[in-house]
mmCIF entry with sequence, helices, sheets and N, C-alpha, C, O atoms, coordinates in Angstrom:
data_MODEL
# 
_entry.id   MODEL 
# 
_entity.id                         1 
_entity.type                       polymer 
_entity.pdbx_number_of_molecules   1 
# 
_entity_poly.entity_id                      1 
_entity_poly.type                           'polypeptide(L)' 
_entity_poly.nstd_linkage                   no 
_entity_poly.nstd_monomer                   no 
_entity_poly.pdbx_seq_one_letter_code       MSIGVGDPAPPIELPAHDAARWRLADRRGRPVVLIFHRHLH 
_entity_poly.pdbx_seq_one_letter_code_can   MSIGVGDPAPPIELPAHDAARWRLADRRGRPVVLIFHRHLH 
_entity_poly.pdbx_strand_id                 A 
# 
loop_
_entity_poly_seq.entity_id 
_entity_poly_seq.num 
_entity_poly_seq.mon_id 
_entity_poly_seq.hetero 
1 1  MET n 
1 2  SER n 
1 3  ILE n 
1 4  GLY n 
1 5  VAL n 
1 6  GLY n 
1 7  ASP n 
1 8  PRO n 
1 9  ALA n 
1 10 PRO n 
1 11 PRO n 
1 12 ILE n 
1 13 GLU n 
1 14 LEU n 
1 15 PRO n 
1 16 ALA n 
1 17 HIS n 
1 18 ASP n 
1 19 ALA n 
1 20 ALA n 
1 21 ARG n 
1 22 TRP n 
1 23 ARG n 
1 24 LEU n 
1 25 ALA n 
1 26 ASP n 
1 27 ARG n 
1 28 ARG n 
1 29 GLY n 
1 30 ARG n 
1 31 PRO n 
1 32 VAL n 
1 33 VAL n 
1 34 LEU n 
1 35 ILE n 
1 36 PHE n 
1 37 HIS n 
1 38 ARG n 
1 39 HIS n 
1 40 LEU n 
1 41 HIS n 
# 
_struct_asym.id          A 
_struct_asym.entity_id   1 
# 
_struct_conf.conf_type_id            HELX_P 
_struct_conf.id                      HELX_P1 
_struct_conf.pdbx_PDB_helix_id       AA1 
_struct_conf.beg_label_comp_id       LEU 
_struct_conf.beg_label_asym_id       A 
_struct_conf.beg_label_seq_id        24 
_struct_conf.pdbx_beg_PDB_ins_code   ? 
_struct_conf.end_label_comp_id       ARG 
_struct_conf.end_label_asym_id       A 
_struct_conf.end_label_seq_id        27 
_struct_conf.pdbx_end_PDB_ins_code   ? 
_struct_conf.beg_auth_comp_id        LEU 
_struct_conf.beg_auth_asym_id        A 
_struct_conf.beg_auth_seq_id         24 
_struct_conf.end_auth_comp_id        ARG 
_struct_conf.end_auth_asym_id        A 
_struct_conf.end_auth_seq_id         27 
_struct_conf.pdbx_PDB_helix_class    5 
_struct_conf.details                 ? 
_struct_conf.pdbx_PDB_helix_length   4 
# 
_struct_conf_type.id          HELX_P 
_struct_conf_type.criteria    ? 
_struct_conf_type.reference   ? 
# 
_struct_sheet.id               AA1 
_struct_sheet.type             ? 
_struct_sheet.number_strands   2 
_struct_sheet.details          ? 
# 
_struct_sheet_order.sheet_id     AA1 
_struct_sheet_order.range_id_1   1 
_struct_sheet_order.range_id_2   2 
_struct_sheet_order.offset       ? 
_struct_sheet_order.sense        anti-parallel 
# 
loop_
_struct_sheet_range.sheet_id 
_struct_sheet_range.id 
_struct_sheet_range.beg_label_comp_id 
_struct_sheet_range.beg_label_asym_id 
_struct_sheet_range.beg_label_seq_id 
_struct_sheet_range.pdbx_beg_PDB_ins_code 
_struct_sheet_range.end_label_comp_id 
_struct_sheet_range.end_label_asym_id 
_struct_sheet_range.end_label_seq_id 
_struct_sheet_range.pdbx_end_PDB_ins_code 
_struct_sheet_range.beg_auth_comp_id 
_struct_sheet_range.beg_auth_asym_id 
_struct_sheet_range.beg_auth_seq_id 
_struct_sheet_range.end_auth_comp_id 
_struct_sheet_range.end_auth_asym_id 
_struct_sheet_range.end_auth_seq_id 
AA1 1 GLU A 13 ? PRO A 15 ? GLU A 13 PRO A 15 
AA1 2 ARG A 21 ? ARG A 23 ? ARG A 21 ARG A 23 
# 
loop_
_atom_site.group_PDB 
_atom_site.id 
_atom_site.type_symbol 
_atom_site.label_atom_id 
_atom_site.label_alt_id 
_atom_site.label_comp_id 
_atom_site.label_asym_id 
_atom_site.label_entity_id 
_atom_site.label_seq_id 
_atom_site.pdbx_PDB_ins_code 
_atom_site.Cartn_x 
_atom_site.Cartn_y 
_atom_site.Cartn_z 
_atom_site.occupancy 
_atom_site.B_iso_or_equiv 
_atom_site.pdbx_formal_charge 
_atom_site.auth_seq_id 
_atom_site.auth_comp_id 
_atom_site.auth_asym_id 
_atom_site.auth_atom_id 
_atom_site.pdbx_PDB_model_num 
ATOM 1   N N  . MET A 1 1  ? 0.881   -1.146 -0.051 1.00 0.00 ? 1  MET A N  1 
ATOM 2   C CA . MET A 1 1  ? -0.003  -0.040 0.065  1.00 0.00 ? 1  MET A CA 1 
ATOM 3   C C  . MET A 1 1  ? 0.907   1.223  -0.021 1.00 0.00 ? 1  MET A C  1 
ATOM 4   O O  . MET A 1 1  ? 1.895   1.306  0.710  1.00 0.00 ? 1  MET A O  1 
ATOM 5   N N  . SER A 1 2  ? 0.609   2.131  -0.837 1.00 0.00 ? 2  SER A N  1 
ATOM 6   C CA . SER A 1 2  ? 1.324   3.498  -0.780 1.00 0.00 ? 2  SER A CA 1 
ATOM 7   C C  . SER A 1 2  ? 0.314   4.554  -0.595 1.00 0.00 ? 2  SER A C  1 
ATOM 8   O O  . SER A 1 2  ? -0.850  4.427  -0.973 1.00 0.00 ? 2  SER A O  1 
ATOM 9   N N  . ILE A 1 3  ? 0.791   5.623  0.008  1.00 0.00 ? 3  ILE A N  1 
ATOM 10  C CA . ILE A 1 3  ? -0.006  6.930  0.273  1.00 0.00 ? 3  ILE A CA 1 
ATOM 11  C C  . ILE A 1 3  ? 0.755   8.047  -0.162 1.00 0.00 ? 3  ILE A C  1 
ATOM 12  O O  . ILE A 1 3  ? 1.920   8.174  0.214  1.00 0.00 ? 3  ILE A O  1 
ATOM 13  N N  . GLY A 1 4  ? 0.220   8.857  -0.908 1.00 0.00 ? 4  GLY A N  1 
ATOM 14  C CA . GLY A 1 4  ? 0.844   10.038 -1.448 1.00 0.00 ? 4  GLY A CA 1 
ATOM 15  C C  . GLY A 1 4  ? 0.541   11.266 -0.710 1.00 0.00 ? 4  GLY A C  1 
ATOM 16  O O  . GLY A 1 4  ? -0.447  11.261 0.025  1.00 0.00 ? 4  GLY A O  1 
ATOM 17  N N  . VAL A 1 5  ? 1.252   12.300 -0.808 1.00 0.00 ? 5  VAL A N  1 
ATOM 18  C CA . VAL A 1 5  ? 0.902   13.528 -0.129 1.00 0.00 ? 5  VAL A CA 1 
ATOM 19  C C  . VAL A 1 5  ? -0.382  14.018 -0.557 1.00 0.00 ? 5  VAL A C  1 
ATOM 20  O O  . VAL A 1 5  ? -0.638  14.108 -1.758 1.00 0.00 ? 5  VAL A O  1 
ATOM 21  N N  . GLY A 1 6  ? -1.284  14.373 0.417  1.00 0.00 ? 6  GLY A N  1 
ATOM 22  C CA . GLY A 1 6  ? -2.518  14.868 0.166  1.00 0.00 ? 6  GLY A CA 1 
ATOM 23  C C  . GLY A 1 6  ? -3.615  13.801 0.073  1.00 0.00 ? 6  GLY A C  1 
ATOM 24  O O  . GLY A 1 6  ? -4.802  14.119 0.001  1.00 0.00 ? 6  GLY A O  1 
ATOM 25  N N  . ASP A 1 7  ? -3.205  12.563 0.075  1.00 0.00 ? 7  ASP A N  1 
ATOM 26  C CA . ASP A 1 7  ? -4.139  11.367 0.103  1.00 0.00 ? 7  ASP A CA 1 
ATOM 27  C C  . ASP A 1 7  ? -4.754  11.271 1.425  1.00 0.00 ? 7  ASP A C  1 
ATOM 28  O O  . ASP A 1 7  ? -4.075  11.564 2.409  1.00 0.00 ? 7  ASP A O  1 
ATOM 29  N N  . PRO A 1 8  ? -6.032  10.872 1.561  1.00 0.00 ? 8  PRO A N  1 
ATOM 30  C CA . PRO A 1 8  ? -6.614  10.510 2.826  1.00 0.00 ? 8  PRO A CA 1 
ATOM 31  C C  . PRO A 1 8  ? -6.001  9.296  3.322  1.00 0.00 ? 8  PRO A C  1 
ATOM 32  O O  . PRO A 1 8  ? -5.768  8.355  2.564  1.00 0.00 ? 8  PRO A O  1 
ATOM 33  N N  . ALA A 1 9  ? -5.703  9.267  4.665  1.00 0.00 ? 9  ALA A N  1 
ATOM 34  C CA . ALA A 1 9  ? -5.162  8.076  5.301  1.00 0.00 ? 9  ALA A CA 1 
ATOM 35  C C  . ALA A 1 9  ? -6.159  6.955  5.418  1.00 0.00 ? 9  ALA A C  1 
ATOM 36  O O  . ALA A 1 9  ? -7.343  7.218  5.630  1.00 0.00 ? 9  ALA A O  1 
ATOM 37  N N  . PRO A 1 10 ? -5.740  5.731  5.292  1.00 0.00 ? 10 PRO A N  1 
ATOM 38  C CA . PRO A 1 10 ? -6.770  4.629  5.507  1.00 0.00 ? 10 PRO A CA 1 
ATOM 39  C C  . PRO A 1 10 ? -7.180  4.524  6.996  1.00 0.00 ? 10 PRO A C  1 
ATOM 40  O O  . PRO A 1 10 ? -6.577  5.132  7.880  1.00 0.00 ? 10 PRO A O  1 
ATOM 41  N N  . PRO A 1 11 ? -8.182  3.762  7.206  1.00 0.00 ? 11 PRO A N  1 
ATOM 42  C CA . PRO A 1 11 ? -8.661  3.616  8.562  1.00 0.00 ? 11 PRO A CA 1 
ATOM 43  C C  . PRO A 1 11 ? -7.513  2.950  9.431  1.00 0.00 ? 11 PRO A C  1 
ATOM 44  O O  . PRO A 1 11 ? -6.939  1.928  9.055  1.00 0.00 ? 11 PRO A O  1 
ATOM 45  N N  . ILE A 1 12 ? -7.229  3.574  10.573 1.00 0.00 ? 12 ILE A N  1 
ATOM 46  C CA . ILE A 1 12 ? -6.215  3.027  11.490 1.00 0.00 ? 12 ILE A CA 1 
ATOM 47  C C  . ILE A 1 12 ? -6.796  2.868  12.842 1.00 0.00 ? 12 ILE A C  1 
ATOM 48  O O  . ILE A 1 12 ? -7.455  3.789  13.326 1.00 0.00 ? 12 ILE A O  1 
ATOM 49  N N  . GLU A 1 13 ? -6.589  1.722  13.509 1.00 0.00 ? 13 GLU A N  1 
ATOM 50  C CA . GLU A 1 13 ? -7.010  1.560  14.855 1.00 0.00 ? 13 GLU A CA 1 
ATOM 51  C C  . GLU A 1 13 ? -5.844  0.825  15.568 1.00 0.00 ? 13 GLU A C  1 
ATOM 52  O O  . GLU A 1 13 ? -5.353  -0.205 15.105 1.00 0.00 ? 13 GLU A O  1 
ATOM 53  N N  . LEU A 1 14 ? -5.439  1.391  16.689 1.00 0.00 ? 14 LEU A N  1 
ATOM 54  C CA . LEU A 1 14 ? -4.245  0.803  17.466 1.00 0.00 ? 14 LEU A CA 1 
ATOM 55  C C  . LEU A 1 14 ? -4.629  0.645  18.854 1.00 0.00 ? 14 LEU A C  1 
ATOM 56  O O  . LEU A 1 14 ? -5.561  1.310  19.307 1.00 0.00 ? 14 LEU A O  1 
ATOM 57  N N  . PRO A 1 15 ? -3.955  -0.223 19.603 1.00 0.00 ? 15 PRO A N  1 
ATOM 58  C CA . PRO A 1 15 ? -4.180  -0.345 21.037 1.00 0.00 ? 15 PRO A CA 1 
ATOM 59  C C  . PRO A 1 15 ? -3.616  0.903  21.737 1.00 0.00 ? 15 PRO A C  1 
ATOM 60  O O  . PRO A 1 15 ? -2.531  1.359  21.375 1.00 0.00 ? 15 PRO A O  1 
ATOM 61  N N  . ALA A 1 16 ? -4.296  1.444  22.690 1.00 0.00 ? 16 ALA A N  1 
ATOM 62  C CA . ALA A 1 16 ? -3.791  2.532  23.492 1.00 0.00 ? 16 ALA A CA 1 
ATOM 63  C C  . ALA A 1 16 ? -3.167  1.988  24.784 1.00 0.00 ? 16 ALA A C  1 
ATOM 64  O O  . ALA A 1 16 ? -3.257  0.811  25.133 1.00 0.00 ? 16 ALA A O  1 
ATOM 65  N N  . HIS A 1 17 ? -2.524  2.955  25.464 1.00 0.00 ? 17 HIS A N  1 
ATOM 66  C CA . HIS A 1 17 ? -1.821  2.489  26.726 1.00 0.00 ? 17 HIS A CA 1 
ATOM 67  C C  . HIS A 1 17 ? -2.779  2.054  27.834 1.00 0.00 ? 17 HIS A C  1 
ATOM 68  O O  . HIS A 1 17 ? -2.374  1.326  28.740 1.00 0.00 ? 17 HIS A O  1 
ATOM 69  N N  . ASP A 1 18 ? -4.009  2.474  27.780 1.00 0.00 ? 18 ASP A N  1 
ATOM 70  C CA . ASP A 1 18 ? -4.955  2.151  28.797 1.00 0.00 ? 18 ASP A CA 1 
ATOM 71  C C  . ASP A 1 18 ? -5.883  1.063  28.400 1.00 0.00 ? 18 ASP A C  1 
ATOM 72  O O  . ASP A 1 18 ? -6.995  1.015  28.926 1.00 0.00 ? 18 ASP A O  1 
ATOM 73  N N  . ALA A 1 19 ? -5.512  0.167  27.499 1.00 0.00 ? 19 ALA A N  1 
ATOM 74  C CA . ALA A 1 19 ? -6.342  -1.025 26.992 1.00 0.00 ? 19 ALA A CA 1 
ATOM 75  C C  . ALA A 1 19 ? -7.447  -0.500 26.101 1.00 0.00 ? 19 ALA A C  1 
ATOM 76  O O  . ALA A 1 19 ? -8.200  -1.318 25.573 1.00 0.00 ? 19 ALA A O  1 
ATOM 77  N N  . ALA A 1 20 ? -7.607  0.790  25.891 1.00 0.00 ? 20 ALA A N  1 
ATOM 78  C CA . ALA A 1 20 ? -8.666  1.181  24.948 1.00 0.00 ? 20 ALA A CA 1 
ATOM 79  C C  . ALA A 1 20 ? -8.100  1.109  23.543 1.00 0.00 ? 20 ALA A C  1 
ATOM 80  O O  . ALA A 1 20 ? -6.961  0.702  23.309 1.00 0.00 ? 20 ALA A O  1 
ATOM 81  N N  . ARG A 1 21 ? -8.940  1.518  22.637 1.00 0.00 ? 21 ARG A N  1 
ATOM 82  C CA . ARG A 1 21 ? -8.478  1.510  21.160 1.00 0.00 ? 21 ARG A CA 1 
ATOM 83  C C  . ARG A 1 21 ? -8.309  2.945  20.782 1.00 0.00 ? 21 ARG A C  1 
ATOM 84  O O  . ARG A 1 21 ? -9.125  3.779  21.174 1.00 0.00 ? 21 ARG A O  1 
ATOM 85  N N  . TRP A 1 22 ? -7.265  3.279  20.022 1.00 0.00 ? 22 TRP A N  1 
ATOM 86  C CA . TRP A 1 22 ? -7.033  4.531  19.480 1.00 0.00 ? 22 TRP A CA 1 
ATOM 87  C C  . TRP A 1 22 ? -7.382  4.528  18.034 1.00 0.00 ? 22 TRP A C  1 
ATOM 88  O O  . TRP A 1 22 ? -6.814  3.729  17.289 1.00 0.00 ? 22 TRP A O  1 
ATOM 89  N N  . ARG A 1 23 ? -8.294  5.379  17.569 1.00 0.00 ? 23 ARG A N  1 
ATOM 90  C CA . ARG A 1 23 ? -8.876  5.316  16.153 1.00 0.00 ? 23 ARG A CA 1 
ATOM 91  C C  . ARG A 1 23 ? -8.596  6.682  15.537 1.00 0.00 ? 23 ARG A C  1 
ATOM 92  O O  . ARG A 1 23 ? -8.916  7.738  16.082 1.00 0.00 ? 23 ARG A O  1 
ATOM 93  N N  . LEU A 1 24 ? -7.947  6.581  14.307 1.00 0.00 ? 24 LEU A N  1 
ATOM 94  C CA . LEU A 1 24 ? -7.564  7.833  13.588 1.00 0.00 ? 24 LEU A CA 1 
ATOM 95  C C  . LEU A 1 24 ? -8.993  8.500  13.221 1.00 0.00 ? 24 LEU A C  1 
ATOM 96  O O  . LEU A 1 24 ? -9.058  9.730  13.219 1.00 0.00 ? 24 LEU A O  1 
ATOM 97  N N  . ALA A 1 25 ? -10.070 7.778  12.929 1.00 0.00 ? 25 ALA A N  1 
ATOM 98  C CA . ALA A 1 25 ? -11.319 8.458  12.584 1.00 0.00 ? 25 ALA A CA 1 
ATOM 99  C C  . ALA A 1 25 ? -11.916 9.425  13.648 1.00 0.00 ? 25 ALA A C  1 
ATOM 100 O O  . ALA A 1 25 ? -12.707 10.333 13.394 1.00 0.00 ? 25 ALA A O  1 
ATOM 101 N N  . ASP A 1 26 ? -11.418 9.095  14.899 1.00 0.00 ? 26 ASP A N  1 
ATOM 102 C CA . ASP A 1 26 ? -11.982 9.890  16.038 1.00 0.00 ? 26 ASP A CA 1 
ATOM 103 C C  . ASP A 1 26 ? -11.247 11.228 16.056 1.00 0.00 ? 26 ASP A C  1 
ATOM 104 O O  . ASP A 1 26 ? -11.640 12.115 16.814 1.00 0.00 ? 26 ASP A O  1 
ATOM 105 N N  . ARG A 1 27 ? -10.190 11.412 15.247 1.00 0.00 ? 27 ARG A N  1 
ATOM 106 C CA . ARG A 1 27 ? -9.380  12.721 15.161 1.00 0.00 ? 27 ARG A CA 1 
ATOM 107 C C  . ARG A 1 27 ? -9.668  13.336 13.892 1.00 0.00 ? 27 ARG A C  1 
ATOM 108 O O  . ARG A 1 27 ? -8.923  14.261 13.567 1.00 0.00 ? 27 ARG A O  1 
ATOM 109 N N  . ARG A 1 28 ? -10.629 13.001 13.081 1.00 0.00 ? 28 ARG A N  1 
ATOM 110 C CA . ARG A 1 28 ? -10.887 13.576 11.772 1.00 0.00 ? 28 ARG A CA 1 
ATOM 111 C C  . ARG A 1 28 ? -10.918 15.092 11.862 1.00 0.00 ? 28 ARG A C  1 
ATOM 112 O O  . ARG A 1 28 ? -11.553 15.588 12.792 1.00 0.00 ? 28 ARG A O  1 
ATOM 113 N N  . GLY A 1 29 ? -10.318 15.850 11.022 1.00 0.00 ? 29 GLY A N  1 
ATOM 114 C CA . GLY A 1 29 ? -10.259 17.292 11.006 1.00 0.00 ? 29 GLY A CA 1 
ATOM 115 C C  . GLY A 1 29 ? -9.264  17.839 11.894 1.00 0.00 ? 29 GLY A C  1 
ATOM 116 O O  . GLY A 1 29 ? -9.154  19.064 11.934 1.00 0.00 ? 29 GLY A O  1 
ATOM 117 N N  . ARG A 1 30 ? -8.550  17.143 12.587 1.00 0.00 ? 30 ARG A N  1 
ATOM 118 C CA . ARG A 1 30 ? -7.427  17.696 13.513 1.00 0.00 ? 30 ARG A CA 1 
ATOM 119 C C  . ARG A 1 30 ? -6.131  17.219 12.970 1.00 0.00 ? 30 ARG A C  1 
ATOM 120 O O  . ARG A 1 30 ? -6.072  16.164 12.339 1.00 0.00 ? 30 ARG A O  1 
ATOM 121 N N  . PRO A 1 31 ? -5.099  17.955 13.192 1.00 0.00 ? 31 PRO A N  1 
ATOM 122 C CA . PRO A 1 31 ? -3.746  17.489 12.897 1.00 0.00 ? 31 PRO A CA 1 
ATOM 123 C C  . PRO A 1 31 ? -3.388  16.255 13.694 1.00 0.00 ? 31 PRO A C  1 
ATOM 124 O O  . PRO A 1 31 ? -3.674  16.192 14.890 1.00 0.00 ? 31 PRO A O  1 
ATOM 125 N N  . VAL A 1 32 ? -2.756  15.250 13.047 1.00 0.00 ? 32 VAL A N  1 
ATOM 126 C CA . VAL A 1 32 ? -2.298  14.058 13.773 1.00 0.00 ? 32 VAL A CA 1 
ATOM 127 C C  . VAL A 1 32 ? -0.877  13.724 13.175 1.00 0.00 ? 32 VAL A C  1 
ATOM 128 O O  . VAL A 1 32 ? -0.649  13.775 11.966 1.00 0.00 ? 32 VAL A O  1 
ATOM 129 N N  . VAL A 1 33 ? -0.037  13.414 14.029 1.00 0.00 ? 33 VAL A N  1 
ATOM 130 C CA . VAL A 1 33 ? 1.314   12.895 13.511 1.00 0.00 ? 33 VAL A CA 1 
ATOM 131 C C  . VAL A 1 33 ? 1.542   11.473 14.013 1.00 0.00 ? 33 VAL A C  1 
ATOM 132 O O  . VAL A 1 33 ? 1.577   11.242 15.222 1.00 0.00 ? 33 VAL A O  1 
ATOM 133 N N  . LEU A 1 34 ? 1.689   10.568 13.143 1.00 0.00 ? 34 LEU A N  1 
ATOM 134 C CA . LEU A 1 34 ? 1.907   9.172  13.433 1.00 0.00 ? 34 LEU A CA 1 
ATOM 135 C C  . LEU A 1 34 ? 3.352   8.844  13.205 1.00 0.00 ? 34 LEU A C  1 
ATOM 136 O O  . LEU A 1 34 ? 3.868   9.179  12.138 1.00 0.00 ? 34 LEU A O  1 
ATOM 137 N N  . ILE A 1 35 ? 4.046   8.216  14.123 1.00 0.00 ? 35 ILE A N  1 
ATOM 138 C CA . ILE A 1 35 ? 5.453   7.830  13.901 1.00 0.00 ? 35 ILE A CA 1 
ATOM 139 C C  . ILE A 1 35 ? 5.449   6.337  14.154 1.00 0.00 ? 35 ILE A C  1 
ATOM 140 O O  . ILE A 1 35 ? 5.054   5.891  15.230 1.00 0.00 ? 35 ILE A O  1 
ATOM 141 N N  . PHE A 1 36 ? 5.892   5.546  13.156 1.00 0.00 ? 36 PHE A N  1 
ATOM 142 C CA . PHE A 1 36 ? 6.077   4.183  13.207 1.00 0.00 ? 36 PHE A CA 1 
ATOM 143 C C  . PHE A 1 36 ? 7.501   3.826  13.272 1.00 0.00 ? 36 PHE A C  1 
ATOM 144 O O  . PHE A 1 36 ? 8.297   4.379  12.514 1.00 0.00 ? 36 PHE A O  1 
ATOM 145 N N  . HIS A 1 37 ? 7.897   2.901  14.164 1.00 0.00 ? 37 HIS A N  1 
ATOM 146 C CA . HIS A 1 37 ? 9.295   2.506  14.291 1.00 0.00 ? 37 HIS A CA 1 
ATOM 147 C C  . HIS A 1 37 ? 9.273   0.971  14.626 1.00 0.00 ? 37 HIS A C  1 
ATOM 148 O O  . HIS A 1 37 ? 8.242   0.475  15.079 1.00 0.00 ? 37 HIS A O  1 
ATOM 149 N N  . ARG A 1 38 ? 10.313  0.271  14.425 1.00 0.00 ? 38 ARG A N  1 
ATOM 150 C CA . ARG A 1 38 ? 10.439  -1.116 14.801 1.00 0.00 ? 38 ARG A CA 1 
ATOM 151 C C  . ARG A 1 38 ? 11.218  -1.084 16.142 1.00 0.00 ? 38 ARG A C  1 
ATOM 152 O O  . ARG A 1 38 ? 12.221  -0.387 16.296 1.00 0.00 ? 38 ARG A O  1 
ATOM 153 N N  . HIS A 1 39 ? 10.743  -1.807 17.013 1.00 0.00 ? 39 HIS A N  1 
ATOM 154 C CA . HIS A 1 39 ? 11.438  -2.002 18.343 1.00 0.00 ? 39 HIS A CA 1 
ATOM 155 C C  . HIS A 1 39 ? 12.451  -3.046 18.144 1.00 0.00 ? 39 HIS A C  1 
ATOM 156 O O  . HIS A 1 39 ? 12.033  -4.172 17.872 1.00 0.00 ? 39 HIS A O  1 
ATOM 157 N N  . LEU A 1 40 ? 13.691  -2.857 18.234 1.00 0.00 ? 40 LEU A N  1 
ATOM 158 C CA . LEU A 1 40 ? 14.707  -3.837 18.028 1.00 0.00 ? 40 LEU A CA 1 
ATOM 159 C C  . LEU A 1 40 ? 15.186  -4.232 19.424 1.00 0.00 ? 40 LEU A C  1 
ATOM 160 O O  . LEU A 1 40 ? 15.434  -3.348 20.244 1.00 0.00 ? 40 LEU A O  1 
ATOM 161 N N  . HIS A 1 41 ? 15.327  -5.522 19.726 1.00 0.00 ? 41 HIS A N  1 
ATOM 162 C CA . HIS A 1 41 ? 15.937  -6.000 20.954 1.00 0.00 ? 41 HIS A CA 1 
ATOM 163 C C  . HIS A 1 41 ? 17.349  -6.287 20.780 1.00 0.00 ? 41 HIS A C  1 
ATOM 164 O O  . HIS A 1 41 ? 18.016  -6.703 21.728 1.00 0.00 ? 41 HIS A O  1 
# 
């Protein structure tokens, strides 16, 4: 999957620190920065 500049983001749902779910759709219309990294041991 590729996303270009200005393209809408796909639906994203992630686990939150408090066992809730974090949904990108809940932040629609607000700036959001997502940073993905691999945790290396």
